[in-house]
ZAMARGU-4260 file (C-alpha; in steps of 0.2 Angstrom, whole numbers, plus 5000, padded with zeros to 4 digits):
<rodrens>
0) 5634/5791/5211 | 5629/5786/5193 | 5646/5782/5188 | 5650/5772/5204 | 5634/5761/5201
5) 5639/5758/5183 | 5657/5752/5188 | 5649/5741/5202 | 5638/5733/5189 | 5652/5729/5177
10) 5662/5722/5191 | 5648/5711/5197 | 5646/5705/5179 | 5664/5700/5178 | 5664/5692/5195
15) 5649/5681/5191 | 5653/5676/5173 | 5672/5675/5174 | 5681/5669/5189 | 5696/5678/5197
20) 5708/5665/5189 | 5702/5669/5171 | 5715/5670/5156 | 5724/5686/5152 | 5712/5690/5138
25) 5698/5692/5150 | 5708/5703/5161 | 5713/5714/5146 | 5694/5716/5142 | 5690/5720/5160
30) 5704/5733/5160 | 5698/5741/5144 | 5680/5743/5151 | 5686/5750/5168 | 5697/5762/5158
35) 5682/5768/5148 | 5672/5770/5164 | 5687/5779/5173 | 5689/5791/5158 | 5671/5796/5160
40) 5673/5799/5179 | 5689/5809/5177 | 5681/5820/5164 | 5667/5823/5176 | 5677/5826/5192
45) 5691/5836/5186 | 5697/5845/5170 | 5715/5846/5176 | 5720/5828/5173 | 5709/5821/5158
50) 5712/5804/5152 | 5728/5801/5164 | 5722/5786/5172 | 5715/5778/5156 | 5732/5782/5147
55) 5742/5774/5161 | 5731/5759/5161 | 5733/5757/5142 | 5751/5758/5144 | 5750/5744/5157
60) 5740/5732/5147 | 5755/5723/5140 | 5763/5722/5157 | 5747/5715/5164 | 5747/5702/5151
65) 5765/5697/5155 | 5760/5693/5173 | 5753/5677/5167 | 5768/5672/5158 | 5777/5656/5164
70) 5794/5664/5164 | 5798/5672/5181 | 5809/5685/5174 | 5795/5691/5162 | 5783/5692/5177
75) 5796/5701/5188 | 5800/5714/5174 | 5781/5717/5172 | 5779/5721/5190 | 5794/5732/5190
80) 5787/5742/5175 | 5770/5743/5184 | 5778/5750/5199 | 5788/5763/5188 | 5773/5769/5179
85) 5762/5771/5195 | 5768/5774/5212 | 5785/5779/5207 | 5779/5793/5196 | 5771/5802/5211
90) 5754/5803/5202 | 5739/5812/5211 | 5729/5803/5224 | 5713/5803/5212 | 5723/5794/5198
95) 5731/5782/5210 | 5714/5778/5217 | 5708/5773/5200 | 5724/5764/5196 | 5723/5754/5212
100) 5705/5749/5209 | 5710/5742/5192 | 5727/5734/5198 | 5722/5727/5215 | 5716/5710/5209
105) 5731/5706/5198 | 5743/5712/5211 | 5734/5701/5224 | 5736/5686/5212 | 5754/5690/5212
110) 5755/5687/5231 | 5754/5668/5226 | 5768/5669/5213 | 5781/5656/5215 | 5795/5668/5213
115) 5800/5677/5229 | 5805/5693/5220 | 5788/5695/5212 | 5779/5693/5228 | 5790/5706/5236
120) 5786/5719/5222 | 5768/5715/5223 | 5768/5718/5242 | 5777/5734/5240 | 5765/5740/5226
125) 5750/5736/5237 | 5758/5745/5252 | 5762/5761/5242 | 5745/5761/5235 | 5737/5759/5252
130) 5748/5773/5258 | 5745/5786/5244 | 5727/5783/5239 | 5713/5794/5247 | 5701/5780/5250
135) 5711/5765/5254 | 5696/5757/5263 | 5689/5753/5245 | 5702/5739/5244 | 5697/5730/5260
140) 5684/5719/5252 | 5698/5711/5241 | 5714/5714/5252 | 5708/5707/5269 | 5702/5690/5263
145) 5717/5688/5252 | 5729/5692/5267 | 5719/5681/5279 | 5720/5667/5267 | 5739/5668/5265
150) 5744/5673/5282 | 5730/5669/5294 | 5728/5650/5291 | 5736/5637/5303 | 5749/5634/5289
155) 5756/5650/5284 | 5759/5649/5265 | 5773/5663/5264 | 5790/5654/5267 | 5800/5670/5266
160) 5802/5678/5283 | 5806/5695/5275 | 5790/5695/5265 | 5780/5690/5280 | 5787/5705/5289
165) 5783/5716/5274 | 5765/5709/5273 | 5763/5713/5292 | 5770/5730/5289 | 5757/5732/5276
170) 5744/5726/5288 | 5749/5739/5301 | 5749/5753/5287 | 5731/5747/5283 | 5725/5749/5301
175) 5733/5766/5302 | 5725/5773/5286 | 5708/5764/5287 | 5705/5765/5305 | 5687/5761/5310
180) 5683/5756/5292 | 5691/5739/5297 | 5677/5735/5309 | 5669/5723/5296 | 5686/5714/5294
185) 5690/5712/5313 | 5689/5694/5312 | 5701/5692/5298 | 5713/5704/5307 | 5713/5694/5323
190) 5716/5678/5313 | 5731/5685/5305 | 5738/5692/5321 | 5736/5676/5330 | 5748/5668/5318
195) 5760/5682/5316 | 5762/5685/5334 | 5770/5668/5336 | 5779/5669/5320 | 5797/5662/5321
200) 5804/5678/5314 | 5807/5691/5329 | 5804/5706/5318 | 5787/5699/5312 | 5782/5697/5331
205) 5787/5715/5334 | 5777/5722/5319 | 5762/5711/5324 | 5763/5719/5342 | 5763/5736/5334
210) 5748/5732/5323 | 5739/5725/5338 | 5741/5741/5348 | 5735/5751/5333 | 5720/5740/5330
215) 5715/5741/5348 | 5716/5760/5348 | 5707/5761/5331 | 5692/5750/5335 | 5689/5751/5354
220) 5670/5749/5352 | 5673/5732/5343 | 5690/5726/5348 | 5684/5720/5365 | 5674/5706/5357
225) 5689/5698/5350 | 5703/5704/5362 | 5703/5688/5372 | 5709/5678/5356 | 5726/5688/5356
230) 5730/5685/5375 | 5737/5667/5372 | 5748/5671/5358 | 5755/5686/5367 | 5759/5676/5382
235) 5767/5663/5372 | 5779/5676/5365 | 5782/5687/5381 | 5797/5677/5386 | 5806/5678/5369
240) 5825/5679/5370 | 5825/5696/5362 | 5822/5710/5374 | 5814/5721/5360 | 5802/5708/5356
245) 5797/5706/5375 | 5795/5725/5377 | 5784/5725/5361 | 5773/5710/5368 | 5771/5719/5384
250) 5765/5735/5376 | 5753/5725/5365 | 5746/5715/5380 | 5743/5732/5389 | 5733/5738/5374
255) 5723/5721/5372 | 5719/5721/5391 | 5715/5739/5392 | 5702/5738/5377 | 5696/5721/5381
260) 5683/5714/5393 | 5695/5714/5408 | 5692/5695/5411 | 5710/5691/5406 | 5719/5702/5418
265) 5724/5688/5429 | 5731/5678/5414 | 5743/5692/5410 | 5748/5698/5428 | 5759/5683/5432
270) 5769/5685/5416 | 5771/5704/5419 | 5777/5701/5437 | 5790/5689/5430 | 5796/5703/5418
275) 5799/5715/5433 | 5815/5704/5435 | 5820/5706/5417 | 5838/5710/5414 | 5833/5723/5401
280) 5828/5740/5407 | 5818/5743/5392 | 5807/5728/5396 | 5805/5734/5414 | 5801/5751/5408
285) 5787/5744/5397 | 5780/5734/5412 | 5779/5750/5422 | 5771/5760/5408 | 5758/5747/5405
290) 5753/5744/5423 | 5752/5763/5426 | 5741/5764/5411 | 5730/5751/5418 | 5729/5759/5435
295) 5723/5775/5427 | 5712/5769/5413 | 5707/5751/5415 | 5688/5751/5417 | 5688/5738/5431
300) 5704/5744/5439 | 5696/5745/5456 | 5695/5726/5456 | 5713/5724/5452 | 5721/5738/5463
305) 5728/5725/5475 | 5736/5716/5461 | 5742/5730/5450 | 5749/5741/5464 | 5764/5730/5469
310) 5769/5729/5451 | 5770/5748/5449 | 5778/5751/5466 | 5791/5739/5462 | 5797/5751/5449
315) 5801/5764/5463 | 5816/5753/5468 | 5822/5749/5451 | 5841/5751/5448 | 5838/5763/5433
320) 5834/5781/5438 | 5823/5784/5423 | 5812/5769/5428 | 5811/5775/5446 | 5806/5792/5440
325) 5793/5786/5428 | 5786/5774/5441 | 5785/5788/5454 | 5776/5800/5441 | 5764/5787/5436
330) 5760/5782/5454 | 5758/5800/5459 | 5745/5802/5445 | 5736/5786/5451 | 5735/5792/5468
335) 5729/5809/5463 | 5716/5802/5452 | 5710/5790/5465 | 5709/5804/5478 | 5699/5815/5466
340) 5687/5800/5463 | 5685/5797/5481 | 5685/5815/5487 | 5669/5813/5498 | 5677/5798/5508
345) 5693/5808/5511 | 5685/5824/5516 | 5691/5824/5534 | 5708/5818/5530 | 5710/5831/5517
350) 5705/5845/5529 | 5715/5839/5545 | 5728/5826/5541 | 5739/5835/5529 | 5755/5836/5540
355) 5767/5821/5541 | 5769/5812/5557 | 5781/5820/5570 | 5794/5807/5568 | 5793/5804/5549
360) 5810/5797/5542 | 5821/5811/5537 | 5825/5814/5519 | 5810/5804/5513 | 5797/5812/5503
365) 5780/5807/5509 | 5768/5800/5496 | 5751/5808/5492 | 5736/5805/5502 | 5728/5795/5488
370) 5743/5784/5486 | 5744/5781/5505 | 5725/5776/5505 | 5727/5765/5491 | 5740/5755/5499
375) 5732/5755/5517 | 5715/5749/5510 | 5723/5734/5501 | 5737/5730/5513 | 5727/5715/5520
380) 5728/5707/5503 | 5746/5712/5500 | 5754/5705/5515 | 5750/5687/5512 | 5756/5689/5494
385) 5772/5697/5501 | 5774/5682/5512 | 5773/5670/5498 | 5785/5679/5487 | 5798/5680/5501
390) 5798/5661/5501 | 5801/5660/5482 | 5815/5649/5477 | 5822/5663/5465 | 5833/5675/5473
395) 5828/5689/5462 | 5810/5687/5467 | 5814/5688/5486 | 5825/5703/5483 | 5812/5713/5474
400) 5799/5708/5486 | 5809/5713/5501 | 5812/5730/5493 | 5793/5731/5489 | 5789/5728/5508
405) 5798/5744/5513 | 5789/5754/5500 | 5772/5747/5506 | 5776/5751/5525 | 5781/5768/5520
410) 5764/5771/5513 | 5754/5762/5526 | 5762/5772/5540 | 5753/5769/5557 | 5739/5758/5548
415) 5752/5744/5547 | 5748/5742/5566 | 5733/5731/5562 | 5743/5719/5551 | 5758/5719/5564
420) 5757/5700/5568 | 5758/5693/5550 | 5771/5707/5546 | 5782/5701/5560 | 5780/5683/5555
425) 5786/5686/5537 | 5800/5697/5544 | 5806/5682/5555 | 5806/5671/5540 | 5815/5683/5529
430) 5828/5687/5542 | 5834/5669/5540 | 5836/5670/5521 | 5853/5665/5514 | 5853/5681/5503
435) 5861/5695/5513 | 5852/5708/5502 | 5835/5701/5507 | 5839/5702/5525 | 5845/5720/5523
440) 5829/5725/5515 | 5818/5717/5528 | 5828/5725/5542 | 5825/5742/5533 | 5806/5737/5533
445) 5807/5733/5551 | 5814/5749/5555 | 5799/5758/5547 | 5788/5747/5558 | 5797/5755/5573
450) 5794/5772/5566 | 5776/5771/5564 | 5769/5757/5576 | 5768/5762/5594 | 5781/5754/5605
455) 5769/5746/5617 | 5761/5737/5603 | 5776/5730/5594 | 5785/5726/5611 | 5770/5716/5617
460) 5772/5704/5602 | 5791/5705/5599 | 5797/5702/5617 | 5786/5687/5619 | 5794/5680/5603
465) 5811/5684/5610 | 5808/5675/5627 | 5800/5660/5618 | 5807/5658/5600 | 5795/5650/5588
470) 5810/5642/5578 | 5822/5632/5589 | 5835/5631/5575 | 5835/5650/5572 | 5831/5658/5589
475) 5840/5674/5584 | 5827/5679/5571 | 5816/5689/5584 | 5831/5697/5591 | 5836/5703/5573
480) 5819/5710/5570 | 5819/5718/5588 | 5835/5727/5585 | 5829/5734/5568 | 5813/5740/5576
485) 5821/5748/5590 | 5833/5757/5578 | 5818/5765/5570 | 5808/5769/5586 | 5809/5788/5591
490) 5819/5791/5608 | 5804/5800/5616 | 5792/5785/5613 | 5805/5772/5618 | 5811/5779/5634
495) 5797/5773/5645 | 5799/5755/5639 | 5818/5754/5642 | 5817/5744/5658 | 5805/5732/5651
500) 5816/5729/5636 | 5833/5728/5646 | 5825/5717/5659 | 5819/5705/5645 | 5836/5704/5637
505) 5845/5701/5654 | 5834/5686/5658 | 5843/5670/5659 | 5832/5662/5647 | 5836/5675/5634
510) 5854/5679/5636 | 5861/5663/5643 | 5850/5650/5634 | 5858/5650/5617 | 5876/5650/5613
515) 5875/5651/5594 | 5886/5665/5587 | 5872/5672/5577 | 5861/5673/5592 | 5875/5682/5603
520) 5878/5694/5589 | 5860/5699/5588 | 5859/5701/5607 | 5873/5713/5606 | 5865/5722/5591
525) 5849/5724/5602 | 5860/5732/5616 | 5868/5743/5603 | 5852/5749/5597 | 5846/5753/5614
530) 5861/5763/5618 | 5860/5772/5601 | 5842/5777/5603 | 5840/5779/5621 | 5858/5787/5625
535) 5857/5795/5642 | 5839/5787/5645 | 5848/5770/5647 | 5857/5775/5664 | 5843/5767/5675
540) 5845/5750/5665 | 5864/5750/5664 | 5866/5735/5675 | 5855/5725/5665 | 5864/5730/5649
545) 5880/5726/5657 | 5874/5709/5662 | 5870/5706/5644 | 5887/5712/5638 | 5895/5701/5650
550) 5885/5686/5645 | 5890/5688/5627 | 5908/5692/5631 | 5906/5709/5623 | 5919/5719/5614
555) 5927/5734/5621 | 5917/5746/5609 | 5901/5740/5617 | 5906/5743/5635 | 5914/5760/5630
560) 5897/5765/5623 | 5889/5760/5639 | 5902/5770/5648 | 5898/5786/5638 | 5879/5783/5641
565) 5883/5783/5660 | 5895/5798/5659 | 5910/5787/5665 | 5928/5788/5659 | 5932/5770/5657
570) 5926/5752/5659 | 5934/5750/5676 | 5923/5764/5683 | 5908/5755/5675 | 5912/5739/5684
575) 5916/5748/5700 | 5898/5755/5699 | 5890/5738/5697 | 5902/5725/5703 | 5893/5721/5719
580) 5877/5718/5709 | 5886/5707/5696 | 5894/5696/5709 | 5877/5694/5718 | 5869/5690/5701
585) 5882/5677/5698 | 5881/5670/5716 | 5863/5667/5714 | 5866/5653/5701 | 5883/5646/5706
590) 5876/5630/5713 | 5870/5625/5696 | 5885/5629/5686 | 5894/5617/5674 | 5907/5617/5661
595) 5895/5623/5648 | 5885/5636/5659 | 5886/5653/5652 | 5888/5660/5670 | 5905/5653/5671
600) 5910/5663/5656 | 5901/5678/5663 | 5912/5677/5679 | 5927/5675/5668 | 5923/5691/5659
605) 5918/5701/5675 | 5934/5696/5684 | 5946/5698/5670 | 5939/5714/5662 | 5937/5723/5678
610) 5955/5724/5681 | 5960/5731/5698 | 5942/5734/5703 | 5940/5715/5707 | 5953/5718/5721
615) 5940/5729/5730 | 5928/5715/5730 | 5938/5700/5736 | 5927/5696/5751 | 5912/5695/5739
620) 5922/5685/5726 | 5929/5672/5738 | 5913/5663/5743 | 5909/5662/5724 | 5926/5654/5720
625) 5925/5643/5736 | 5908/5636/5730 | 5912/5633/5712 | 5929/5625/5716 | 5923/5611/5728
630) 5929/5594/5723 | 5912/5587/5720 | 5908/5601/5707 | 5911/5598/5688 | 5929/5595/5684
635) 5930/5604/5668 | 5922/5619/5676 | 5935/5619/5690 | 5949/5617/5678 | 5944/5632/5668
640) 5941/5643/5684 | 5958/5638/5691 | 5967/5642/5675 | 5959/5659/5676 | 5965/5662/5694
645) 5982/5657/5689 | 5983/5671/5676 | 5976/5683/5689 | 5988/5678/5703 | 6003/5681/5692
650) 5998/5699/5690 | 5990/5700/5707 | 5995/5718/5710 | 5984/5724/5696 | 5970/5712/5699
655) 5966/5702/5715 | 5977/5710/5727 | 5976/5728/5719 | 5970/5734/5736 | 5980/5722/5747
660) 5965/5713/5753 | 5968/5697/5745 | 5982/5692/5757 | 5970/5692/5771 | 5960/5679/5762
665) 5976/5670/5755 | 5976/5657/5769 | 5958/5653/5767 | 5960/5652/5749 | 5974/5640/5750
670) 5965/5629/5763 | 5948/5629/5756 | 5951/5630/5737 | 5968/5624/5732 | 5972/5610/5744
675) 5956/5600/5741 | 5959/5601/5722 | 5977/5594/5725 | 5970/5577/5732 | 5974/5563/5720
680) 5960/5555/5710 | 5960/5544/5695 | 5957/5551/5678 | 5965/5562/5665 | 5953/5577/5668
685) 5957/5577/5687 | 5976/5576/5683 | 5974/5592/5672 | 5964/5599/5686 | 5978/5596/5699
690) 5990/5604/5687 | 5980/5619/5686 | 5979/5620/5705 | 5998/5618/5706 | 6000/5633/5694
695) 5989/5643/5706 | 5999/5638/5721 | 6015/5642/5712 | 6008/5659/5707 | 6001/5663/5725
700) 6017/5670/5732 | 6019/5682/5717 | 6002/5689/5721 | 6004/5692/5739 | 6016/5690/5753
705) 6011/5675/5762 | 6018/5675/5780 | 6031/5662/5785 | 6021/5658/5800 | 6006/5654/5789
710) 6016/5642/5779 | 6023/5633/5794 | 6006/5631/5800 | 6000/5624/5784 | 6016/5613/5780
715) 6009/5597/5787 | 5994/5598/5775 | 6003/5606/5761 | 6019/5595/5760 | 6010/5578/5757
720) 6000/5585/5743 | 6015/5592/5735 | 6025/5576/5737 | 6011/5565/5730 | 6011/5577/5715
725) 6029/5573/5711 | 6022/5556/5704 | 6010/5564/5692 | 6009/5557/5675 | 6010/5574/5667
730) 6028/5581/5666 | 6020/5598/5668 | 6012/5592/5685 | 6029/5585/5691 | 6038/5601/5686
735) 6026/5612/5695 | 6027/5601/5710 | 6046/5603/5711 | 6044/5622/5709 | 6032/5623/5723
740) 6043/5613/5734 | 6057/5624/5730 | 6047/5639/5734 | 6042/5631/5751 | 6060/5627/5755
745) 6066/5644/5751 | 6052/5653/5762 | 6052/5641/5777 | 6065/5628/5774 | 6076/5633/5788
750) 6062/5632/5800 | 6056/5615/5796 | 6058/5600/5808 | 6070/5586/5804 | 6055/5574/5801
755) 6048/5586/5788 | 6064/5588/5779 | 6068/5570/5779 | 6052/5566/5770 | 6055/5578/5756
760) 6073/5573/5749 | 6069/5555/5745 | 6055/5561/5733 | 6066/5574/5725 | 6080/5561/5723
765) 6067/5550/5713 | 6065/5564/5701 | 6083/5564/5697 | 6079/5550/5685 | 6064/5558/5678
770) 6061/5557/5659 | 6060/5575/5658 | 6076/5585/5658 | 6066/5600/5665 | 6060/5590/5680
775) 6077/5583/5683 | 6085/5601/5683 | 6071/5608/5695 | 6073/5593/5707 | 6092/5596/5708
780) 6088/5615/5712 | 6076/5609/5725 | 6089/5598/5733 | 6101/5612/5733 | 6088/5622/5743
785) 6085/5607/5754 | 6104/5606/5758 | 6104/5625/5761 | 6089/5623/5774 | 6100/5612/5785
790) 6104/5623/5799 | 6107/5622/5818 | 6091/5613/5821 | 6096/5598/5810 | 6106/5585/5819
795) 6118/5579/5806 | 6125/5565/5817 | 6108/5558/5821 | 6103/5560/5802 | 6119/5554/5795
800) 6111/5539/5786 | 6099/5551/5777 | 6114/5562/5772 | 6125/5548/5766 | 6110/5541/5756
805) 6108/5558/5748 | 6126/5560/5744 | 6127/5543/5737 | 6113/5547/5725 | 6121/5563/5720
810) 6138/5555/5717 | 6129/5542/5705 | 6123/5556/5694 | 6140/5563/5691 | 6141/5549/5678
815) 6126/5557/5669 | 6129/5559/5650 | 6123/5577/5651 | 6137/5589/5656 | 6124/5602/5662
820) 6118/5589/5675 | 6135/5585/5680 | 6139/5603/5683 | 6123/5605/5693 | 6126/5589/5704
825) 6143/5595/5708 | 6136/5612/5713 | 6125/5603/5725 | 6138/5592/5732 | 6149/5607/5736
830) 6135/5612/5749 | 6142/5598/5760 | 6151/5612/5771 | 6135/5615/5780 | 6135/5598/5788
835) 6150/5588/5796 | 6161/5578/5785 | 6155/5561/5780 | 6164/5545/5776 | 6163/5542/5758
840) 6163/5524/5752 | 6164/5525/5733 | 6167/5539/5721 | 6162/5534/5703 | 6167/5546/5691
845) 6180/5553/5680 | 6196/5559/5689 | 6192/5577/5686 | 6176/5576/5695 | 6184/5565/5709
850) 6199/5578/5711 | 6186/5592/5712 | 6176/5584/5725 | 6191/5578/5735 | 6198/5596/5735
855) 6182/5603/5741 | 6179/5591/5756 | 6185/5601/5771 | 6194/5592/5785 | 6200/5577/5775
860) 6217/5574/5768 | 6219/5568/5750 | 6231/5554/5756 | 6216/5546/5764 | 6209/5541/5747
865) 6215/5527/5737 | 6211/5525/5719 | 6203/5508/5714 | 6206/5506/5696 | 6210/5519/5683
870) 6195/5530/5686 | 6189/5526/5703 | 6195/5531/5721 | 6190/5523/5738 | 6190/5531/5755
875) 6198/5521/5769
</rodrens>
């Protein structure tokens, strides 16, 4: 104590009388006096190392003098020699302590040396002394003000970033070795760290963060008074481009908040939340560690549970397994600690609610009671925040938030029921997200709702939204959520509600109101979810489900699954079971159908996909067809239905007439359905409609054997429509009309009266000059059938003028440029044997055709003909 007071008095004398910037001679005198005092102390304290420190100081006297030289090399050599004679010699701690006390001020002066190498050696020397001396805190009264002056001002005086890093490392070392002794210098430390945390050099930032953590842990009783000052520079650095810097800043921010007043948690949370989306796993791991530490040790953590919990739970869905395991372990510790701290409130649950719910998701480990309670009690605050983040413009934010939603619902379990309405609202919004991963995660969350929330509760809200969508542009959102919720609902709980669900889906306002592809896909998904979850329980509602499948023109896989539920072997059996109800369902709205009505498509699906089954219900089908094909109904709708019927009639044995019942209705079908649609009306749509009716008429004999007597009875009504159709603008219409006349002549031509026959051939003759080659050929074939129909009932003498006109027109077409037409005309001319010979006036053609015709004319001599000109012959 006496020696210490002597040295203090000497130091006080020199400090007052001589300033720190005195000349070298003054420093030499001071060193000599200190050396004398040190020798006395060493002699008193130990007899093993007498006069060591005094001898070292005598040897350093010249080097100390050289520190004031103008030559930088001299100063550098002096510092190197001091380093060799002190810290490099591994002297004892007591000796180094005395040397450090004597050399500190000269070394601190060297920190302002203009030469970078000198400053570097000085920092190294001071760092080694601080590390090796037993009482480094004795240097703090000189060291800390000097460092604060050089590194803690607004303008940092040290230009070399490597030296700033070395100085920061020295500061970290000082905190480590001095610990609580730094309390009087906390203000200087904070000033320095405020500057070094925003230093341009990344390594300085990292070392400053390390120093901040050590300082907070070393001075917890005092640090909280200055902690707020470090929050701003830390947040300025938290988005640095180097991931290691970001991780260090997060760790430092965690220590600052943990040992601070707790007022700046909100200032840091938003930055930490952004780092959850960091590309670096190291940064995300740092966030997880810091948030977990806060939840465990923050003094005011109960006030921030609702803000900190989502950050830690987000780590449970991280793509890196190490982070997931770390987050799970920390979350388990948080839950266990909270459970222990609130054991009295949880007594009943701890005693009686230990087993998981009966329908808990398979393969999922149930969180602890404390974890579940933490989430459930803060869910009312978390749901609005989840909704806001699901609307964020950043895709990464929406993806992580959607993942977090599933985790929260897994913890909340049945207590999510009281938050169902806002949860459904945010699920509706998320299901319309453009990012598929967001939609997938939200559907997984909706499935958990179906698992934990009673069906009568979620159906009350969901079915109302299905029937009256809140968003007209995206009406399928409620259906998407419904199918996910149904997918998670247990079968035993869902079974009593199947009629209500199926009835809602089959309502016209639900399954027929919207035609968007996305809506129909989700409607099918709801049916699929019902069939998968309900299985055989869906048998009582199979009709409603089939109506939905028919409405959306379902794929065979969906119908096949419904067949499996019903225990039926094929789709035809399913249609046979429900065909009567389906036709009655369609007939109820047929009077309001139009081209855009979904009911018309439903009829198409029922009639086409049922195959031979529709032949068993022809009598129920015919009134439906008769109503929707009346002339006053929508033209496009009638055309679509007639096109469908034409395809069915071509394969009538396997469709409409599979049971032979359609032939009984064929005459009524022809009179009430087809003939009214053959009446000419102006317009292209009506022309296409008549073409469709003609195709049905042509396919009718292929479907069923229409009796000849029926055709004869209808000939007077049928022929005028067919003859008028020969003048259609459409080549296809004219072609079909010719073919229909050919069919009529083939079936009942020989039984037709003369007046009927004589009305047909002039219209066919006109078609010989048609612009379509197909129509001309078909007209010639029809004329051949007409000639074949001239039997005993036809008076050739009385109708000679008709026959003569016909043959004149045919002979004219022997000059046709198309050889195929010439051959076909000649073939029709040869049919003259069925009538008495006629007196030909002119025969215009090449001689080969004339000779052929003349040889074929029976009962006439070739000598009766006289050639007129080189290529023409004349009959006397």
